[in-house]
C-alpha positions in Angstrom: 83.4 249.4 161.9 79.7 248.7 162.0 79.6 249.4 165.8 81.7 252.7 165.2 79.2 253.6 162.4 76.3 253.2 164.8 78.4 255.7 167.2 77.5 258.0 164.7 73.6 257.3 163.8 72.4 256.3 167.4 69.3 254.8 165.6 71.0 252.9 163.6 70.5 248.6 163.9 72.6 246.2 163.9 71.8 242.2 163.6 72.8 238.8 163.3 70.5 237.7 160.7 69.1 238.9 157.4 66.4 241.7 158.5 62.3 241.3 157.5 61.4 245.1 157.4 63.3 247.3 154.6 61.1 250.1 154.1 62.4 252.6 156.1 66.1 251.6 156.4 69.1 251.4 154.7 70.8 248.2 155.2 74.4 247.1 154.9 76.5 243.6 154.9 79.7 242.4 155.3 81.3 239.4 153.8 83.5 239.4 156.8 81.5 239.8 160.1 78.3 238.5 158.1 76.0 241.0 160.3 73.6 243.4 158.7 73.7 247.2 159.5 70.4 249.5 159.0 70.4 253.4 158.9 67.1 254.9 158.7 66.3 256.5 155.9 66.0 260.0 156.8 69.3 260.0 159.2 71.8 259.6 155.7 72.3 262.2 153.2 73.2 261.1 149.4 76.6 261.7 150.1 77.1 259.6 152.8 74.7 257.2 151.3 77.4 256.6 148.2 80.4 255.9 150.3 78.7 253.3 152.4 78.2 251.6 149.5 81.2 252.0 148.7 82.5 250.3 151.4 80.3 247.6 152.3 77.0 245.4 150.4 74.0 247.3 150.0 71.2 245.6 150.3 67.9 246.8 148.1 64.8 245.2 147.6 63.4 247.0 144.9 63.0 246.2 141.2 61.3 242.3 141.5 58.2 241.2 140.0 55.7 239.3 142.4 56.5 236.1 141.3 60.4 236.9 142.1 59.9 238.6 145.2 57.6 235.4 146.2 60.9 233.7 146.0 62.8 235.8 148.1 60.2 235.8 150.6 60.4 232.3 150.6 64.1 232.0 150.6 65.0 235.0 152.4 62.4 235.6 154.9 59.2 233.4 156.1 57.2 233.9 152.6 54.9 230.8 152.1 56.5 228.2 149.1 55.7 229.8 145.4 53.8 228.4 143.4 55.0 226.8 140.4 55.0 223.2 138.3 55.3 219.8 139.7 58.8 219.7 139.0 62.2 220.5 141.2 64.1 223.8 141.2 67.5 224.9 142.1 69.0 228.1 143.3 71.7 229.3 141.9 73.7 232.0 143.4 76.2 234.8 141.8 78.3 237.4 142.6 79.9 239.9 140.0 82.7 242.4 140.4 84.6 244.5 138.7 84.2 248.2 136.5 81.0 250.1 136.4 78.2 248.4 134.7 74.4 247.8 134.9 72.4 245.6 136.3 69.5 244.8 133.2 72.3 244.3 131.2 73.7 241.3 133.3 70.1 240.1 134.2 70.0 240.2 129.9 73.1 238.6 129.6 72.1 235.9 132.2 68.5 234.7 131.3 69.4 234.6 127.2 71.9 231.3 128.1 69.1 229.7 129.8 67.0 227.3 128.0 64.6 226.6 131.2 62.6 228.8 132.7 63.9 230.7 135.4 63.4 233.6 137.3 66.3 236.3 138.7 66.4 239.0 141.3 69.2 240.5 143.4 70.1 239.8 146.9 72.0 243.4 146.7 74.2 245.6 144.1 76.4 242.4 143.6 74.7 239.2 144.3 72.0 237.5 143.2 69.7 235.0 142.3 68.2 232.6 139.4 65.9 230.2 140.5 66.0 227.4 137.8 63.4 224.6 136.4 64.5 221.1 136.2 63.8 220.1 132.2 66.1 218.4 129.6 67.9 221.9 128.6 69.0 222.8 132.2 73.0 224.2 132.5 75.9 221.9 133.1 78.9 222.7 135.1 81.4 223.9 131.9 78.2 225.9 130.6 78.4 228.0 133.8 82.5 228.2 133.0 81.1 229.6 129.0 79.3 232.2 130.7 81.9 233.4 133.5 84.5 233.8 130.4 81.5 235.6 128.1 80.4 238.5 131.0 84.3 238.9 132.1 85.3 239.4 128.1 82.3 241.8 127.2 80.9 243.7 130.6 84.4 243.5 132.1 83.3 241.7 135.4 84.8 238.4 137.4 81.4 236.6 138.1 81.3 233.8 139.9 78.4 231.1 140.5 77.4 229.1 143.6 75.1 226.3 141.7 72.6 224.1 144.0 70.8 220.8 143.7 67.9 220.4 141.7 64.9 219.9 144.6 61.1 220.0 145.4 59.5 222.9 145.9 59.5 222.8 150.0 61.0 224.0 153.4 63.9 221.9 152.5 65.4 223.6 149.2 65.0 226.9 151.6 66.8 224.5 154.1 69.5 224.1 151.6 69.9 226.9 150.2 70.4 228.6 153.8 73.4 226.0 153.8 75.2 227.0 150.8 74.5 230.3 150.8 77.1 230.4 154.0 79.3 228.1 152.0 79.2 230.6 149.2 79.8 233.2 151.7 83.2 231.1 152.7 84.0 230.9 149.0 84.0 235.0 148.4 86.3 235.3 151.4 89.1 233.0 149.8 88.2 233.5 146.2 91.0 233.1 143.9 91.5 234.2 140.9 91.6 231.2 139.4 88.2 229.9 140.6 84.5 231.0 139.5 82.3 227.5 139.6 81.3 226.7 143.1 79.0 223.4 144.5 78.5 221.9 147.3 81.5 218.9 146.5 84.0 221.6 145.6 83.2 223.3 148.6 83.1 220.4 151.2 87.0 219.2 151.4 87.8 223.1 152.1 84.8 223.7 154.8 86.1 220.4 156.4 89.7 221.4 156.1 88.4 224.1 158.6 87.2 222.0 161.2 89.9 219.8 161.4 91.4 219.4 165.0 95.1 220.5 166.4 96.7 216.9 166.0 95.0 216.2 162.4 96.6 219.9 161.7 100.5 218.8 163.1 99.8 215.3 161.8 99.6 216.6 158.2 102.6 219.7 159.1 104.9 217.3 160.1 104.0 214.5 157.7 103.3 216.1 154.4 103.9 219.6 154.5 107.6 219.7 156.0 109.2 219.4 153.0 106.8 221.4 150.5 105.7 224.2 152.4 107.9 226.6 151.1 107.6 225.1 147.4 104.5 226.8 146.7 104.7 225.3 143.1 105.0 222.2 144.2 102.2 222.5 146.0 99.9 224.3 143.5 100.8 221.4 140.7 99.7 218.6 143.5 96.6 220.4 144.1 95.7 221.2 140.8 96.8 217.4 139.4 94.0 215.5 141.9 91.3 218.1 140.7 91.7 217.2 137.6 91.5 213.3 138.2 95.2 212.4 138.0 94.9 213.6 134.5 98.5 214.4 133.3 98.1 215.8 130.2 94.4 218.4 131.0 97.0 218.9 134.2 99.6 219.7 132.2 97.6 221.8 129.7 96.0 223.7 133.0 99.1 224.5 134.2 101.0 225.5 130.8 104.0 223.3 131.5 105.0 220.0 129.5 104.0 216.6 130.8 107.6 215.7 131.2 108.0 218.5 133.5 104.7 217.3 135.9 105.5 214.3 135.8 109.0 215.4 137.3 107.1 217.5 139.5 105.2 214.6 140.9 107.9 212.2 141.5 109.7 215.2 143.2 106.6 215.3 146.3 105.9 211.4 146.0 109.9 211.5 147.3 109.1 214.0 149.9 106.2 212.8 151.1 106.1 209.0 149.9 102.8 209.5 148.4 101.2 207.3 145.9 99.6 209.0 143.2 97.8 206.0 142.2 96.1 205.1 145.6 93.2 207.4 146.4 93.3 207.4 149.8 96.6 209.0 149.5 95.9 211.3 146.8 92.9 212.1 149.0 95.0 213.1 152.1 97.1 215.3 150.6 94.5 217.3 148.9 93.4 218.3 152.1 97.1 218.3 153.1 97.1 221.1 150.0 93.8 223.1 151.0 94.9 223.0 154.8 98.2 225.0 153.5 96.5 227.7 151.5 94.0 228.5 154.5 96.6 228.3 157.1 
């Protein structure tokens, strides 16, 4: 679609990486192909700009104070390492989707959850960055679940978070962020209604599953999925069971079923596949099979 739009605006630019120049162009990006479309501001009417904003993610670099801008320049462009205390920092990415909402309201709500020193800025109209300084009061994963639920109930928006690791203010932090950003893109592309919080550990199995060889995919299909591929209920049960550390009580609660029903389903899977969920390697392999089935 970007290429078709370029035909309408001969002076437009199409880039494969984040643009480093912002002043004279309106910039749009797509999670699907990860390209950047730049159209001269003088070439767009207000109506055309509004239409393009509904079709693509709009890149809006304005509205940052000098310190936020320094973090943006460091993470996205070629800026110097921002100043700060001699402690570790982590980068938390977030994405908001839903009906109309005010950016300032979301910023205020998000920052109120943090007890540590934080910097927040927006990457585009729906995605933002929080840089958090490490301290005893830093937020845990469960806290982000609570934040997501609160924003959904108060502002009617769905918010997801990708939580980075605490690292020193070096170029390694930038490198890790850029890798995490590509992983988060993959998460948003395959987002389900149940997923809200992502970390590298949570996304790693899915990323690895995408890279499986054809032989391994065939082996999974024949040895583990042949008797289950038409039974989504069983596969969902297995996936949730493994994601909840093989905890029967917690899994039954998450799936809104009785423990006996859960045990019946697990026994049925074991009977069809020969999988023993008490063995780590068996459960681990079955989890990859579930992920492969979802992607396929």
